[in-house]
N, C-alpha and C positions, 0 to 999 in steps of 0.2 A: 905706713901701711903694713900690716902683718903679712906673713908668708901665706896664710890661708885666706886672706881677704881679697875678693875680686876686685878688679879695677873700678873706679868710681863710675866710669861711663857704662860699664857693663851692669853694675848694680842698678843705676838708674833706669836703664833700658828694662831690665828684668823686673824691677819694682813696678813700673809702669804696666808691664804685661800681666804680672800676676795680681796686682792690685786693682787695675781697672777693669770694670764690667765690659763685657763685649757690647759695643754699641752698633746696632744694626741700622743700615740706612735703607730707605725704601728702594727697591730695585726697580729701575726702569722697565716697563713691559716689554720693550724690544731688545733688552739685554740678554744675551745667550748665557747658558750655564758656563761655557768656557770664559766668557768675559768677567762673570762673577768670580770663577776661580783665580783669574789672573789678578784681580783686584784684592783678594783676600790677603792679609798680613801673614807672613811666613810663621811667625810664632803661634798664631791662632791655629793654622793648619798643623804644626808639629804638635801642639798640645792635644789636639784632637785625634792624633794617631793612636790606635788601640795597642800598638806594641811599645815596649820601653824604648825611649829615644834619649840620647845623651849628645851633648855637644860640649867640647873641651878646647881650650886655646894651646898654644905652644908651651906655656909655663905650667900647664896641667890645671888651670882654674876651670871649674865647672861653669860654663856659660849658661846652659840650659839642660834641664831634666824634666821630661813630661810626667803626668801623674802616673802613668803606668811604670815608669822607671822608679819613681819615689816609692811606690807600692811594692815593687819587687824587692827594694833594699830596706823598706821599713822606715824610711826617713820623709820628714816634711819637705817641701821644696825649698824653704829658706834654709834648712839644715844643709841640704846637699849643695846649695849655691855657696855656702860658707866653707865647703870642704874642697880639697885638691884631688886630682886624679889618683895619686898614690895612696890616698886615704881609703879608697874603696876598691882598687885593683890590686889583688893579692898575687896573681900568677904571672904578671908581666914585670920585666925589669923596668924599673922606674928611673934608671940614670939616663934614659933618652927622653926627648920631648914627647909629651902625651900625643901630639898630632903625628909624629913619625911612628909611635907605636900602634896606634889605631890604623894607620895606613898600611903598616908592615904585617899585621896579623888579621887580615880579613877572613871571616868564617871560621875563626878559631874558638875553641872552648876556652873561656876564661873564668877565673874564680874571683868573685866579687865578695866583699864584706858586708853582710847584713847588719843593721843596726843592733839586733840581739846578739851578735857575735858569731853566728853560724855561717858557713860558707854558702854562697848562692853560685851555682854553676850555670853559665850562659853562653850561647854562641853570639859572637859580635860580628855584624855585617861589615862589609867594606864601607869606608867613608862615603858619604853622598856628596862631599866636597873634595874635588880630586886635583884641583890645579895645584902645581908645585909651590907657587907662590902664596897659596892661601895660609892663613894663620890659625885655622880652626879645622877641626874634624867633627863630623856629624854621623853617629852610627846608631843603629837599631840593635835590639838584643832579643834573644828568645831563651826563656828560662827552661833549663834542663834539670834542675836540682831534683824535683820529685821523681822524674824519669830515671835518673842515675841512682837515686836512693832505692827505688823499687827493684832496679836490676841487681843491685847489690845484696838486698835482702833475698831475692829469689836465688841468686847464686850461693848465698850462705845456706839457705835451707835446703838446696840440692846437695851441697857438700855434706851437710849433717845427715841427709836421708840416705846417703850411699851405704850399702852394707859393708861392714868391715871385713876384709879379707884376712884370714889368719895366715901367718907365714909359717914356715916349716919350723923355724926356731921357736916360735911361740906355742907350737903344738907339744913340743917335747916337754 
């Protein structure tokens, strides 16, 4: 198995999730909304989250990326699942475990690589999976790329608009 290939069990699990249509069961009339939520598969809930969400294991294998994360980086889900953590994270040292890095840098602005080659700047949440013996990390992201780009354009415009002050040596 290649370095960028997810484990066989992980691939089967994710293939079932991405390939299988959602099968709704009729809900008993007396079932509360909380009971419905408790019976929902976790991957269905994660996929439905509106914000970009990513799960990685200790080796850096991408176990899950929801549609919002795929859209943020311009990749199809199967492309991301064939990649490693180090292939998309540009601003974190990748000699540590991916799980350790996600846990060590909560709420940090990170640079990710878009499929087209441009940087994507996003804040990464603290891992939702926090036990020390867990072998995966699950984080959400907030894209700041456009905001940072606009701030840099405004700052550059402000620098160019400042009147040039003549120095005494330039006047002579």
